[in-house]
C-alpha positions as CSV (number, residue, x, y, z in Angstrom):
1,M,118.5,-31.9,-25.6
2,W,122.1,-32.2,-26.9
3,L,120.9,-31.1,-30.3
4,L,119.1,-28.2,-28.7
5,V,122.3,-26.9,-27.1
6,A,124.3,-27.4,-30.3
7,S,121.7,-25.6,-32.3
8,S,121.6,-22.6,-29.9
9,A,125.4,-22.3,-30.2
10,L,125.2,-21.7,-34.0
11,S,123.6,-18.2,-33.5
12,C,125.1,-17.2,-30.2
13,A,127.7,-14.9,-31.6
14,T,125.1,-12.2,-32.0
15,A,125.1,-11.7,-28.3
16,V,128.7,-10.4,-28.4
17,A,129.6,-6.8,-29.4
18,Q,132.6,-7.0,-31.8
19,D,134.5,-5.7,-34.7
20,A,135.6,-8.4,-37.0
21,S,139.0,-6.8,-37.7
22,I,140.0,-5.7,-34.2
23,Y,139.9,-7.7,-31.0
24,G,140.1,-5.8,-27.7
25,A,138.5,-5.7,-24.2
26,S,136.5,-2.6,-25.1
27,L,134.9,-4.3,-28.0
28,K,133.9,-7.7,-26.6
29,T,131.3,-8.0,-23.9
30,I,128.6,-10.5,-22.9
31,D,125.7,-10.1,-20.6
32,I,125.5,-13.2,-18.4
33,T,122.3,-15.1,-17.7
34,R,121.0,-15.6,-14.2
35,T,119.2,-18.7,-13.1
36,D,117.6,-20.2,-10.0
37,T,118.2,-23.7,-11.3
38,P,122.0,-24.5,-11.3
39,P,123.2,-27.2,-13.7
40,V,124.5,-30.5,-12.4
41,I,128.3,-30.6,-13.1
42,D,128.6,-33.9,-15.0
43,G,130.3,-32.8,-18.2
44,R,127.1,-32.8,-20.2
45,L,125.2,-29.9,-21.6
46,D,121.9,-31.8,-21.7
47,E,119.9,-29.8,-19.2
48,A,117.3,-27.2,-20.2
49,V,119.0,-24.4,-18.3
50,W,122.0,-24.5,-20.7
51,S,119.7,-23.6,-23.6
52,Q,119.0,-20.3,-21.8
53,A,122.6,-19.5,-21.2
54,S,124.6,-16.6,-22.6
55,C,126.9,-17.9,-25.3
56,V,130.1,-17.0,-27.0
57,D,131.5,-18.7,-30.1
58,D,133.6,-16.0,-31.8
59,L,137.0,-17.3,-30.6
60,H,140.1,-16.9,-32.7
61,Q,143.6,-18.3,-33.0
62,V,146.1,-16.8,-30.6
63,N,148.9,-19.0,-31.9
64,P,150.2,-19.9,-34.4
65,I,148.5,-17.1,-36.4
66,E,146.8,-14.5,-34.3
67,Y,143.2,-13.6,-35.2
68,E,143.0,-16.3,-37.8
69,T,139.9,-18.6,-37.7
70,P,140.6,-21.6,-35.5
71,T,140.8,-25.0,-37.1
72,V,138.3,-26.3,-34.5
73,R,135.1,-24.6,-33.2
74,T,134.4,-23.8,-29.5
75,C,131.1,-22.7,-27.9
76,V,131.1,-21.3,-24.4
77,Y,128.0,-20.9,-22.2
78,L,127.7,-18.7,-19.1
79,L,125.3,-18.8,-16.2
80,Y,125.3,-17.7,-12.6
81,T,123.2,-18.1,-9.4
82,T,123.5,-16.0,-6.3
83,N,126.2,-18.3,-5.1
84,A,128.3,-19.5,-8.1
85,F,129.5,-18.8,-11.6
86,Y,128.9,-21.6,-14.2
87,V,130.8,-22.2,-17.4
88,G,129.9,-24.8,-20.0
89,A,131.9,-25.4,-23.1
90,Q,131.6,-27.6,-26.2
91,M,134.9,-28.2,-27.9
92,F,134.1,-29.5,-31.4
93,D,136.8,-31.6,-33.1
94,S,136.3,-33.6,-36.3
95,E,139.3,-35.8,-35.2
96,A,137.9,-36.6,-31.8
97,E,139.9,-39.8,-31.6
98,L,143.1,-37.7,-31.6
99,I,142.2,-35.6,-28.6
100,S,145.1,-35.8,-26.1
101,A,143.8,-37.1,-22.7
102,Q,146.9,-38.5,-20.9
103,V,146.6,-36.8,-17.5
104,L,144.3,-38.7,-15.2
105,R,145.1,-37.6,-11.7
106,Q,144.1,-34.4,-9.9
107,G,147.1,-32.3,-9.2
108,E,149.1,-33.2,-12.3
109,R,149.9,-30.6,-14.9
110,I,147.5,-30.8,-17.8
111,V,149.6,-28.9,-20.3
112,P,150.3,-32.1,-22.4
113,D,146.5,-32.5,-23.0
114,D,143.8,-30.7,-24.8
115,F,142.2,-28.4,-22.2
116,F,139.7,-25.5,-21.8
117,G,140.0,-22.6,-19.5
118,V,138.5,-19.4,-18.3
119,I,140.2,-16.2,-16.9
120,L,138.2,-14.1,-14.5
121,D,139.4,-10.5,-13.6
122,H,137.2,-10.3,-10.5
123,F,138.0,-6.6,-9.8
124,N,137.9,-5.7,-13.4
125,D,141.2,-3.8,-12.9
126,Q,143.2,-5.5,-15.6
127,R,145.9,-6.4,-13.1
128,S,144.7,-9.5,-11.1
129,G,142.6,-12.5,-11.7
130,Y,142.0,-16.2,-11.6
131,R,142.5,-18.9,-14.2
132,F,140.6,-22.2,-14.1
133,T,141.3,-25.0,-16.6
134,V,140.2,-28.6,-17.1
135,N,141.1,-31.4,-19.5
136,S,138.7,-34.0,-21.0
137,N,139.4,-36.3,-18.1
138,S,138.0,-33.8,-15.6
139,V,141.4,-33.0,-14.2
140,R,141.4,-29.5,-12.9
141,S,144.1,-26.8,-12.7
142,D,144.0,-23.3,-11.3
143,L,146.2,-20.3,-10.6
144,I,146.0,-16.6,-9.8
145,Y,147.5,-13.7,-11.7
146,Q,149.5,-11.1,-9.8
147,N,150.8,-7.8,-11.3
148,T,149.0,-8.6,-14.6
149,S,151.1,-11.5,-15.9
150,Q,152.9,-13.1,-12.9
151,Q,151.3,-16.5,-12.3
152,N,151.0,-18.1,-8.8
153,Q,150.4,-21.8,-9.4
154,D,150.5,-22.6,-5.7
155,W,147.0,-21.1,-5.2
156,E,144.3,-23.7,-4.9
157,G,140.7,-22.7,-5.0
158,I,137.5,-24.7,-4.1
159,W,135.6,-25.3,-7.3
160,S,134.4,-28.2,-9.4
161,A,134.5,-29.4,-13.0
162,A,133.6,-32.3,-15.1
163,A,134.2,-33.3,-18.7
164,T,133.1,-36.0,-21.2
165,R,134.3,-37.0,-24.7
166,N,132.0,-37.8,-27.5
167,E,132.1,-38.3,-31.3
168,D,131.9,-34.5,-31.8
169,G,134.8,-33.6,-29.6
170,W,134.5,-33.0,-25.8
171,V,132.4,-31.0,-23.3
172,A,133.4,-29.3,-20.1
173,E,131.4,-27.8,-17.2
174,M,132.7,-25.7,-14.3
175,E,131.1,-24.5,-11.1
176,I,133.1,-21.7,-9.4
177,P,131.6,-20.7,-6.0
178,F,131.7,-17.0,-5.3
179,N,133.2,-17.6,-1.9
180,T,136.3,-18.9,-3.7
181,L,136.8,-15.5,-5.2
182,S,137.5,-12.0,-3.9
183,F,135.4,-9.4,-5.6
184,D,133.4,-6.1,-5.2
185,P,129.7,-7.1,-4.9
186,Q,128.7,-3.6,-6.0
187,D,130.4,-4.0,-9.4
188,D,128.3,-6.0,-11.9
189,T,131.1,-6.2,-14.5
190,W,134.2,-8.5,-14.5
191,G,136.9,-9.0,-17.0
192,I,136.7,-12.4,-18.7
193,N,138.5,-14.5,-21.3
194,F,138.3,-18.0,-22.6
195,M,141.1,-20.3,-23.8
196,R,141.5,-23.6,-25.5
197,W,144.7,-25.6,-26.1
198,V,144.9,-28.2,-28.9
199,P,148.4,-29.7,-28.5
200,R,148.5,-31.9,-31.6
201,K,148.0,-28.7,-33.7
202,N,150.1,-26.5,-31.4
203,E,147.1,-24.2,-31.5
204,W,146.0,-21.7,-28.8
205,I,142.5,-20.4,-29.2
206,G,141.1,-17.4,-27.2
207,W,138.3,-14.9,-27.1
208,V,140.5,-11.8,-26.7
209,S,144.2,-11.5,-27.3
210,R,146.9,-9.1,-28.1
211,N,150.4,-9.8,-29.3
212,N,149.7,-13.6,-28.8
213,T,149.0,-13.0,-25.2
214,M,146.0,-13.6,-22.8
215,N,146.0,-12.3,-19.2
216,P,143.8,-10.0,-17.1
217,S,145.0,-7.0,-19.0
218,V,143.9,-8.6,-22.3
219,A,140.3,-9.7,-21.9
220,G,136.7,-9.0,-22.6
221,A,133.9,-8.2,-20.1
222,V,131.0,-10.1,-18.6
223,T,128.2,-7.8,-17.4
224,G,125.0,-8.3,-15.3
225,L,126.4,-9.9,-12.2
226,H,123.9,-8.7,-9.7
227,G,123.1,-9.8,-6.1
228,L,126.0,-12.1,-5.6
229,E,126.0,-13.8,-2.2
230,P,129.2,-15.8,-1.2
231,V,128.1,-18.8,0.9
């Protein structure tokens, strides 16, 4: 099943509207896949449901050279149920033994480590949003954006994540319950972005950026969020 997921990632960029020379929120969208069978959050993409997921793999460097091809490849998978938003990500790395994984305890800052994150602009207003990040030890970090770029790191949401390392790099899964978020249930489109930090290369990777920046005002869109029911 691992090979099935990896194979589906190779062609997933066709699901994303884009212009190869310009990156912007108006040009990048993805229609999310709904499922009645939520994945188990164990840091493995070995369940059949992930092979049905919407997928993004056209990320680019944000730093050091914006819009350049990243030195490592990332594939992101999206699913949702009536109650939660699911993100799976495979972080390929040909030097997997060099992945930084120093932080082990929940609550510690994970900036020294390799990590993956998702930004959700829940009202699609380009002013507010949430950021959820996890390192390869399954240590979680979150914050909320206020006034576009101001970060409130004291916010603590209820969500789960798990990650595992393997010879190809590392894998992360997130489950974000809708009752953790504020949103308009009548709006089926949210702002969204993905980020990856590779500290040994000093490399930021993202889906959408502008002027080396990622925040709710600089994002793509996820569409098709219908019938959401916070528990």
